N, C-alpha and C positions, 0 to 999 in steps of 0.2 A: 655267447656269457649274460649280457644283458635278462635275458629271459630263464634263465638260470635263478637270478636271485628269489624269484618265488613259483618258481615251477618246474618240477623232474627230467633235465633237459640228456638226451642220449648221441652221443655224434659216433657213428659209426666211420671210421677211415677206412677206407682199400686201399689207402697207394701213402700216405704219411704217416712216417714212425708216432705215437703218441707223444712221446719223450720231447720231441720236433713241435707239435698242436702248443706242450703245454708250453716252452721254451716261447713261444707269439704270446700263450695269453699272460706273461709277467712281461715282455714287453713292452705289451698292449698295454694293462690297467697301470703297472708302473713308469710308465713311460722311458724307459731304458730301451739301447737300440737293442735294437736284436742280433745286429751285424757284430754289437763289444757278445753279448752273451754268447754268440754263437763260434767265438773267434775265443773266448772266457779272458779278456778282455776287461772284464770289468773295475770299472773305478772303484775306490770308498763312497763316494757321491751314490753310486748306482747301487752299491749291496745295502745302502741304508737305503735306497728310496723301493728295491725289492722286499726287503724286511721289515717297511712298516705296509703293506702290504700284500704281505702273506697271511692277511687271517683274511680280510678280504676272500680273499680267492677256495679259504678249505672252504668260508660257507658259505660258496655256492653252488647247488644242485647241478652238476652237469660230472658229466660220466664221459669219459675218453677211449672210445671201444677199438682195440685194434680188430680188424673182421677181414682181412686180408680170406680167400676161402668161403668168407659167410657165402650163407645161400637170405633168401626172402625169410623162406621160413628160419633161419638161425635167425636174425636178424628179429621178424618176430616174437620167437618163442624169450631170445633175449631183452623184448622189449617190458615183455607182462612181466617175465619176472621181474620185472626193474620198476615196473608202474609206472612207465614215461610218460612226461603228458604227450612233448614234441620229440621228434629225431627230427636227426639229420643222417646224408646217406652222401655218401664220397669216393664214388662217386657214381651214378650210377649204373652204365657198363660195366660198374668192374662186377658186381654182385655174379659169381656161380650160375648161370640158367640153363634148362634145358635146351634145345634149339637147335640146329645146324646150321641157319647162319648169325651172323651179326647184329637185325632187323629182326630176326625171330625169338632172339632174346631178348633182345629191348621190347620190346612190345610185349615179351611175357616179363620181365620185370617190370614197366611199367604197373600193366594191370595187376600185378599181385602187391604192388608199395599201393596204388587211390585203393584195392579192396581191405587192404591193411587199414588206413585212414578212416575208413569207411565202417570197418569193425570195434575195432578196438577205440574207434571215438577220440583219432589224436592226429597233432600236426603232421604231417612225410613234408621233408626239405628236401627234396632229389639233387643232387648238383649233377651236371650232365655237359658233354665239350659236346661244342657246338664247329657245324663248316664250316671248312677256309673260306673265305667271300670267292669268286670267280672273277680270272685273271689276278688273284692272290693285292688287288689293291682294297685296303686296309678300312671298313665301314662299320658303323654302328649296326651289330644284330639284329635280325628279326624271329621272327617264330620261323622262318622256313628257313633258318639257320639251327634249328634242332636234329640235331646229331641225331644217326641209326635210325629216329620210327619217330614215324605221325601219330604213333596212339601214346608218346608222352606230350604232342602237345592240348592233344584229346582227354587225357585222364585230370589235367594239372589243370587244379581252379585259376588258381595264381601261374603267370610266366615271369621272369624277373631277368633280366638279361646286365651285367656290368660292362662298363663300356671305358675308357681311357683313353681318349686322344695323343697323347704327348705320349705314352707306348708304343705307335707308330710312330708318331710323327711329331719331330723337335723343333719345330718349326712352332709349334701350336700356339694357341693365349691364353689352353684351358692348361695349366698347369700345376697339374698332381691336384685334380679334378676326377671325380667315375662320376658318369652319369648312369643312373638306375634307371634302364628303362622298363617300365612294367608294360610288357607287350598283350600279356591279356589277361582278363579277369572278371570273374564272373556276376562279383555281386559289386565292383567297382567301376569304378572310370581306370581308365589305361592313360600315362604320359609319361614323362620322363622327370627323373628327381635329381638335385646334384651334391653331392655330399665331398668332401677333402678329405684328398689322399695323404697318409700321413706313413712315408713309404720308409722311413726312421724306426721306423711303432708295428709297421703290417696295421694299417688299425684306418678306421673310416670314422668319419665324422663330420657333425652337421657342422655348414657353412656362415663364415662370420657375418654376419647382418652389418 
């Protein structure tokens, strides 16, 4: 959403309906409870807040695309037609691809997305599922957590993970804190950045100093 102020952005959703994504954006921007939007329990103040932000949302160059059953070739053609500068794919292994196994399909998709980014000179952000930790004990993810294929790690210029300790450990001191773990970066440092997690608005924000 932030990028779409100056760039043409496409969000290809292979799992979530675009109407739900739009509701989340409205919640985030207007800071209206996502649950009240979902349950249609909006107050007069909520409507006022949403109305104040509607023009801002409309100005963003953000396209939400229902991409179920799309192939990488379909995504590439759509991206070319709409001249996107940045695309998001949610999520990688839901893209239709040739191959007998999940490993073969994920390898093909990763290579194809990487090639598309190079050929079209755009940024491709692909979301991916993670493997569950051994023994079932929650812990921050690492590169070994990438599911389906090691090709994803190999192709990516940057690999980032989101981890919230309070999702697993209710006694944690890091209540409503999200860790952005930069596990790989070809042209920069790796490390962890903490963000505030605002669950009411499905929003991440900078930590208050």
